[in-house]
Each structure stands twice: as structure tokens, then as C-alpha cells.
C-alpha positions as CSV (number, residue, x, y, z in Angstrom):
1,M,26.0,17.0,88.7
2,L,29.0,19.3,87.0
3,L,32.4,17.3,85.7
4,E,35.9,18.3,87.8
5,A,38.9,18.5,85.5
6,A,41.2,17.3,88.3
7,E,38.6,14.1,88.7
8,S,38.2,13.6,84.5
9,Q,40.0,11.8,82.0
10,L,40.1,11.4,78.3
11,L,41.0,7.8,76.5
12,L,41.3,7.5,73.1
13,V,40.9,3.9,72.1
14,D,43.0,2.3,69.3
15,Y,43.6,5.1,66.8
16,Q,45.8,2.8,65.0
17,A,46.6,3.2,61.2
18,R,45.9,-0.4,60.6
19,L,42.2,0.1,62.2
20,M,41.2,3.4,61.0
21,P,40.3,2.3,57.2
22,A,38.0,-0.4,58.7
23,L,36.5,3.0,60.4
24,F,33.2,4.4,58.6
25,E,34.4,8.0,57.8
26,S,37.8,7.3,59.8
27,E,39.1,11.0,58.7
28,A,36.3,12.9,60.9
29,V,36.8,10.1,63.4
30,L,40.5,11.1,63.6
31,A,39.8,14.7,63.4
32,N,37.1,14.7,66.1
33,A,39.3,12.8,68.8
34,L,42.1,15.1,68.0
35,R,39.7,18.1,68.7
36,L,38.5,16.3,71.8
37,A,42.5,15.8,72.8
38,Q,43.1,19.3,72.1
39,L,40.2,20.6,74.3
40,A,41.1,18.3,77.1
41,R,44.7,19.3,77.4
42,L,43.4,22.9,77.3
43,M,41.6,22.5,80.4
44,H,44.2,20.5,82.1
45,V,42.0,17.1,81.5
46,P,44.8,14.1,81.6
47,V,44.8,12.4,77.9
48,C,45.6,8.8,77.6
49,G,45.3,6.4,74.6
50,T,45.6,2.8,74.4
51,E,46.7,0.9,71.2
52,Q,46.0,-2.8,70.4
53,N,48.9,-5.1,70.1
54,P,51.3,-2.0,68.5
55,S,53.9,-4.5,67.1
56,K,51.3,-5.6,64.6
57,L,48.8,-2.6,64.2
58,G,51.3,0.2,64.4
59,E,50.9,3.1,66.7
60,N,48.1,5.5,67.0
61,A,48.1,8.4,64.5
62,P,51.0,10.7,65.3
63,A,49.5,13.7,65.9
64,L,47.0,12.2,68.3
65,R,49.9,10.3,69.8
66,A,51.7,13.1,70.4
67,L,48.7,14.9,72.7
68,C,48.6,11.8,75.1
69,D,50.0,11.9,78.5
70,R,50.4,8.1,78.0
71,T,49.9,5.5,75.9
72,L,49.1,1.9,77.1
73,A,49.7,-1.3,75.2
74,K,46.8,-3.9,74.9
75,M,47.8,-7.2,74.0
76,H,44.8,-9.4,74.7
77,F,41.3,-9.0,73.1
78,S,38.2,-10.7,74.3
């Protein structure tokens, strides 16, 4: 089974400034997310991001947010 760009989407979940320090090797994690987003855009695959409560945790990293076609705020966690 091959993936079709028209039927695909890249979802980047919670790459926020206040959350990144809690991740192991966060700089490498962010660099990989940026690489994935850039490749998705080259292949015309939509890129969406999510942010958990951005009013308290801040927005996603600016470079990553700029590559997102759309960013959704999440206000509930369970």
C-alpha cells in the first residue's frame, strides 16, 4: 500500500516552548519535526499543528508554526 499525498496529512503535536525542555534531546526533536514539515510541504502534504493551552504554555516554536497550514488549540487534556 502506497500513501497518496492528497489523502495524507502531517500532524505536529505540541512543540511548545514551555514543553520542549521536558523532552529528551529536545533540540533534535524539534529539528526532526522541522525536517518532516519541510518535506511534507515539498510533497504538497498538508501540515497541521496542535498547541495545548497556548495561553499558558505558549505557541509552538515559531519556525515550526510558520510551516503549518493550520494550528489548533487544545484546551482539555485527559
